[in-house]
TORTILUM-664629 format. One line per 8 residues: number of its first residue (from 1); for each residue z, y, x of C-alpha. Coordinates in pm, 1 decimal. Example, Ala and Ser with C-alpha at 12.3 -4.5 7.8 and 13.67 -1.06 7.14 Angstrom:
2
1	780.0:-450.0:1230.0; 714.0:-106.0:1367.0
end
This chain:
163
1	6030.8:1327.1:331.4; 5872.9:1196.1:12.1; 6059.3:1154.6:-308.8; 5821.8:950.6:-524.3; 5634.9:628.7:-519.6; 5315.9:627.1:-313.8; 5039.6:552.5:-566.8; 4792.0:413.3:-313.0
9	5015.3:139.9:-169.9; 4928.8:-228.6:-212.6; 5234.5:-390.6:-367.5; 5346.0:-737.9:-460.2; 5248.0:-666.7:-819.2; 4886.1:-607.0:-706.8; 4885.2:-935.0:-516.3; 5024.7:-1119.3:-818.9
17	4749.2:-978.8:-1044.2; 4479.6:-1073.4:-790.3; 4615.3:-1430.4:-765.5; 4635.5:-1466.3:-1145.3; 4278.2:-1335.5:-1184.2; 4147.5:-1561.7:-904.5; 4302.8:-1881.9:-1036.1; 4228.6:-1780.6:-1396.5
25	3856.8:-1767.7:-1315.5; 3871.4:-2105.3:-1137.3; 4060.0:-2272.5:-1422.2; 3827.2:-2114.3:-1680.6; 3517.3:-2241.6:-1501.8; 3669.1:-2590.3:-1463.1; 3755.3:-2609.5:-1833.8; 3404.0:-2491.9:-1926.9
33	3236.3:-2745.8:-1695.9; 3460.0:-3030.4:-1818.0; 3383.6:-2942.7:-2180.6; 3008.0:-2931.1:-2117.0; 3021.1:-3259.5:-1925.1; 3209.8:-3427.2:-2205.7; 2967.8:-3315.1:-2476.3; 2635.3:-3360.3:-2295.1
41	2439.6:-3668.9:-2187.2; 2672.5:-3951.1:-2088.9; 2445.0:-4120.4:-1837.1; 2512.8:-4442.4:-2028.1; 2240.4:-4698.7:-1954.1; 2392.2:-5041.9:-2021.3; 2699.2:-5141.2:-2218.2; 2831.2:-5378.4:-1953.2
49	2704.0:-5343.2:-1597.3; 2846.6:-5682.6:-1494.8; 2651.0:-5866.0:-1766.2; 2339.6:-5662.6:-1682.2; 2368.4:-5764.1:-1316.9; 2392.9:-6130.5:-1417.1; 2071.8:-6101.0:-1620.5; 1879.9:-5912.7:-1350.3
57	1714.7:-6210.0:-1175.7; 1591.0:-6349.8:-1507.6; 1437.7:-6015.4:-1597.2; 1266.6:-5991.1:-1258.0; 1117.5:-6338.6:-1304.6; 996.9:-6250.2:-1656.0; 835.9:-5932.6:-1518.5; 655.3:-6134.0:-1249.0
65	523.9:-6375.6:-1510.9; 409.3:-6083.2:-1725.4; 225.3:-5922.1:-1431.4; 57.5:-6254.7:-1349.6; -95.2:-6262.3:-1699.5; -297.6:-5951.2:-1618.5; -238.9:-5801.2:-1961.2; -247.3:-5426.4:-2016.2
73	-94.8:-5216.8:-2291.5; -277.0:-4912.5:-2426.3; -59.0:-4648.9:-2591.4; -202.5:-4349.5:-2777.2; -36.0:-4069.8:-2969.3; -248.0:-3835.5:-3176.3; -163.3:-3618.0:-3477.5; 171.4:-3789.2:-3534.2
81	29.1:-4142.2:-3522.2; 119.2:-4369.8:-3235.1; -85.1:-4682.9:-3169.8; -39.9:-4973.5:-2932.5; -298.3:-5227.3:-2822.9; -249.4:-5516.3:-2587.3; -547.2:-5662.4:-2399.8; -583.1:-5956.3:-2163.1
89	-738.9:-5945.0:-1815.1; -1087.9:-5968.1:-1970.6; -1014.9:-5669.9:-2200.6; -1002.5:-5895.8:-2508.6; -746.1:-5774.2:-2763.6; -428.5:-5976.9:-2800.9; -302.0:-5985.0:-3160.1; 60.7:-5880.7:-3202.4
97	302.6:-5989.3:-3472.7; 562.0:-5718.8:-3404.1; 606.6:-5414.6:-3184.5; 875.6:-5153.9:-3136.1; 869.2:-4836.0:-2930.5; 1180.8:-4654.4:-2815.1; 1114.7:-4297.0:-2704.5; 1398.2:-4171.0:-2485.5
105	1438.5:-3812.0:-2377.2; 1559.9:-3812.8:-2013.8; 1779.6:-3508.5:-2074.7; 1936.7:-3578.5:-2413.7; 2016.5:-3885.1:-2621.4; 2005.4:-3673.8:-2938.3; 1622.8:-3682.8:-2942.4; 1586.3:-4059.6:-2887.2
113	1359.0:-4219.1:-3147.8; 1283.7:-4582.6:-3233.1; 955.5:-4662.8:-3407.1; 867.6:-5002.6:-3554.8; 491.7:-5050.7:-3553.8; 286.4:-5233.3:-3815.9; -63.2:-5385.1:-3786.9; -338.7:-5130.4:-3847.3
121	-701.8:-5051.2:-3773.0; -616.6:-4927.1:-3422.8; -382.4:-5211.1:-3326.6; -14.3:-5170.4:-3404.3; 48.1:-4825.0:-3552.9; 338.1:-4608.3:-3664.2; 434.6:-4249.0:-3735.8; 596.1:-4040.7:-3462.1
129	706.3:-3677.8:-3462.4; 814.8:-3598.5:-3109.0; 873.6:-3275.5:-2923.6; 645.0:-3189.8:-2635.3; 779.0:-3277.7:-2292.4; 872.2:-3575.8:-2077.8; 966.7:-3904.4:-2246.8; 1050.3:-4255.9:-2132.0
137	889.0:-4513.0:-2363.5; 1018.5:-4868.5:-2386.4; 753.9:-5095.5:-2537.5; 869.0:-5424.9:-2688.5; 596.4:-5637.8:-2846.3; 561.4:-5998.3:-2957.4; 226.1:-6177.9:-2972.2; 138.4:-6398.2:-3268.6
145	215.3:-6704.8:-3054.5; 567.5:-6571.0:-2985.6; 523.6:-6443.6:-2630.7; 723.6:-6127.9:-2554.1; 574.1:-5825.2:-2380.2; 795.8:-5552.1:-2238.6; 697.5:-5238.1:-2054.2; 863.9:-4908.0:-1972.3
153	663.9:-4601.1:-1881.1; 706.2:-4225.7:-1850.9; 477.2:-4010.4:-2057.7; 421.8:-3639.6:-2106.7; 344.6:-3499.6:-2450.4; 165.6:-3169.0:-2488.8; 52.3:-3033.5:-2826.5; 148.2:-3368.0:-2983.4
161	-83.2:-3569.4:-2756.5; -36.0:-3787.2:-2450.5; -133.1:-3624.0:-2123.3
end
Protein backbone atom coordinates (compact mmCIF):
# COMPACT_ATOMS: atom_id res chain seq x y z
CA UNK A 1 0.00 0.00 0.00
CA UNK A 2 1.35 3.40 -1.01
CA UNK A 3 0.52 6.57 0.78
CA UNK A 4 1.81 9.28 -1.55
CA UNK A 5 1.44 10.44 -5.07
CA UNK A 6 3.38 8.46 -7.66
CA UNK A 7 5.80 11.00 -9.19
CA UNK A 8 6.27 9.14 -12.48
CA UNK A 9 2.60 8.97 -13.49
CA UNK A 10 1.32 10.78 -16.59
CA UNK A 11 -1.57 12.94 -15.41
CA UNK A 12 -4.15 15.19 -16.97
CA UNK A 13 -2.02 18.18 -16.02
CA UNK A 14 0.85 16.80 -18.17
CA UNK A 15 -1.50 16.34 -21.11
CA UNK A 16 -2.82 19.89 -20.70
CA UNK A 17 0.73 21.32 -20.74
CA UNK A 18 1.62 19.28 -23.84
CA UNK A 19 -1.51 20.50 -25.67
CA UNK A 20 -0.86 24.13 -24.70
CA UNK A 21 2.78 23.86 -25.86
CA UNK A 22 1.78 22.14 -29.13
CA UNK A 23 -0.88 24.66 -30.11
CA UNK A 24 1.23 27.55 -28.78
CA UNK A 25 3.99 26.64 -31.24
CA UNK A 26 1.50 26.34 -34.12
CA UNK A 27 -0.15 29.67 -33.33
CA UNK A 28 3.25 31.35 -32.88
CA UNK A 29 4.48 30.11 -36.26
CA UNK A 30 1.23 31.18 -37.96
CA UNK A 31 1.44 34.69 -36.48
CA UNK A 32 5.09 34.97 -37.54
CA UNK A 33 4.36 33.80 -41.10
CA UNK A 34 1.34 36.11 -41.43
CA UNK A 35 3.40 39.07 -40.21
CA UNK A 36 6.23 38.32 -42.65
CA UNK A 37 3.77 37.86 -45.51
CA UNK A 38 2.10 41.15 -44.74
CA UNK A 39 5.34 43.12 -44.65
CA UNK A 40 7.21 41.53 -47.57
CA UNK A 41 6.71 41.70 -51.35
CA UNK A 42 3.04 41.98 -52.23
CA UNK A 43 3.19 40.26 -55.61
CA UNK A 44 1.36 43.30 -56.97
CA UNK A 45 1.85 43.55 -60.75
CA UNK A 46 -1.09 45.56 -62.10
CA UNK A 47 -3.52 47.86 -60.34
CA UNK A 48 -6.60 46.40 -62.01
CA UNK A 49 -6.36 42.95 -63.58
CA UNK A 50 -9.66 43.39 -65.46
CA UNK A 51 -8.43 46.54 -67.22
CA UNK A 52 -5.08 44.88 -67.93
CA UNK A 53 -6.85 41.93 -69.55
CA UNK A 54 -8.84 44.30 -71.77
CA UNK A 55 -5.61 45.95 -72.96
CA UNK A 56 -3.78 42.67 -73.57
CA UNK A 57 -4.62 42.18 -77.26
CA UNK A 58 -3.55 45.75 -78.09
CA UNK A 59 -0.23 45.21 -76.35
CA UNK A 60 0.33 41.94 -78.22
CA UNK A 61 -0.33 43.69 -81.54
CA UNK A 62 2.05 46.53 -80.63
CA UNK A 63 4.73 43.97 -79.72
CA UNK A 64 4.29 42.23 -83.09
CA UNK A 65 4.66 45.55 -84.91
CA UNK A 66 7.77 46.33 -82.87
CA UNK A 67 9.33 42.94 -83.70
CA UNK A 68 8.55 43.45 -87.40
CA UNK A 69 10.64 46.64 -87.39
CA UNK A 70 13.76 44.61 -86.62
CA UNK A 71 15.06 47.19 -84.17
CA UNK A 72 17.38 46.21 -81.34
CA UNK A 73 18.10 47.97 -78.06
CA UNK A 74 21.60 47.95 -76.59
CA UNK A 75 21.82 48.50 -72.84
CA UNK A 76 25.13 48.98 -71.02
CA UNK A 77 25.91 49.70 -67.39
CA UNK A 78 29.44 50.61 -66.41
CA UNK A 79 30.81 52.55 -63.42
CA UNK A 80 27.38 53.84 -62.42
CA UNK A 81 26.47 55.08 -65.91
CA UNK A 82 23.72 53.37 -67.83
CA UNK A 83 23.38 53.94 -71.57
CA UNK A 84 20.76 52.91 -74.09
CA UNK A 85 21.06 52.83 -77.86
CA UNK A 86 18.42 51.81 -80.34
CA UNK A 87 19.42 50.58 -83.80
CA UNK A 88 17.42 49.55 -86.85
CA UNK A 89 17.77 46.26 -88.75
CA UNK A 90 20.78 47.67 -90.64
CA UNK A 91 22.51 48.63 -87.35
CA UNK A 92 21.96 52.35 -88.02
CA UNK A 93 21.32 54.30 -84.80
CA UNK A 94 17.80 55.53 -84.19
CA UNK A 95 17.72 58.91 -82.41
CA UNK A 96 15.59 59.00 -79.28
CA UNK A 97 13.81 61.98 -77.77
CA UNK A 98 13.12 60.37 -74.39
CA UNK A 99 13.89 57.17 -72.54
CA UNK A 100 13.13 55.78 -69.11
CA UNK A 101 14.42 52.64 -67.44
CA UNK A 102 12.69 50.96 -64.52
CA UNK A 103 14.92 48.51 -62.65
CA UNK A 104 12.83 46.09 -60.61
CA UNK A 105 14.25 43.70 -58.06
CA UNK A 106 12.32 40.40 -58.37
CA UNK A 107 12.48 39.83 -54.61
CA UNK A 108 11.76 43.27 -53.16
CA UNK A 109 9.97 46.41 -54.29
CA UNK A 110 12.09 48.48 -51.90
CA UNK A 111 15.04 48.44 -54.33
CA UNK A 112 13.06 49.40 -57.46
CA UNK A 113 14.64 52.35 -59.28
CA UNK A 114 13.41 54.55 -62.14
CA UNK A 115 15.99 56.36 -64.26
CA UNK A 116 15.16 59.03 -66.85
CA UNK A 117 17.83 59.09 -69.54
CA UNK A 118 19.11 62.15 -71.38
CA UNK A 119 20.91 62.38 -74.75
CA UNK A 120 24.66 61.84 -74.43
CA UNK A 121 27.75 60.74 -76.33
CA UNK A 122 26.84 57.06 -75.92
CA UNK A 123 23.15 57.36 -76.81
CA UNK A 124 20.71 58.03 -73.99
CA UNK A 125 22.56 58.06 -70.66
CA UNK A 126 21.81 58.32 -66.96
CA UNK A 127 23.27 57.59 -63.54
CA UNK A 128 22.45 54.30 -61.82
CA UNK A 129 23.63 52.91 -58.49
CA UNK A 130 22.28 49.39 -58.27
CA UNK A 131 23.14 46.43 -56.09
CA UNK A 132 24.64 43.37 -57.73
CA UNK A 133 22.18 40.61 -58.53
CA UNK A 134 19.20 39.84 -60.74
CA UNK A 135 17.07 42.72 -62.05
CA UNK A 136 14.13 43.07 -64.42
CA UNK A 137 14.56 46.16 -66.62
CA UNK A 138 11.61 47.81 -68.33
CA UNK A 139 12.81 50.01 -71.19
CA UNK A 140 10.46 52.73 -72.43
CA UNK A 141 11.81 54.93 -75.21
CA UNK A 142 10.35 57.36 -77.73
CA UNK A 143 12.00 58.10 -81.08
CA UNK A 144 12.24 61.67 -82.36
CA UNK A 145 9.35 60.93 -84.73
CA UNK A 146 7.16 59.88 -81.77
CA UNK A 147 7.27 56.10 -82.15
CA UNK A 148 7.28 54.22 -78.83
CA UNK A 149 9.68 51.38 -78.07
CA UNK A 150 9.11 49.08 -75.11
CA UNK A 151 11.15 46.11 -73.98
CA UNK A 152 11.49 44.11 -70.78
CA UNK A 153 14.54 42.01 -70.06
CA UNK A 154 16.24 40.26 -67.16
CA UNK A 155 19.79 41.25 -66.42
CA UNK A 156 22.44 40.22 -63.92
CA UNK A 157 24.76 42.80 -62.39
CA UNK A 158 28.12 41.80 -60.99
CA UNK A 159 30.67 44.33 -59.73
CA UNK A 160 28.46 47.12 -61.10
CA UNK A 161 28.53 45.76 -64.67
CA UNK A 162 26.11 43.82 -66.85
CA UNK A 163 26.92 40.14 -67.21
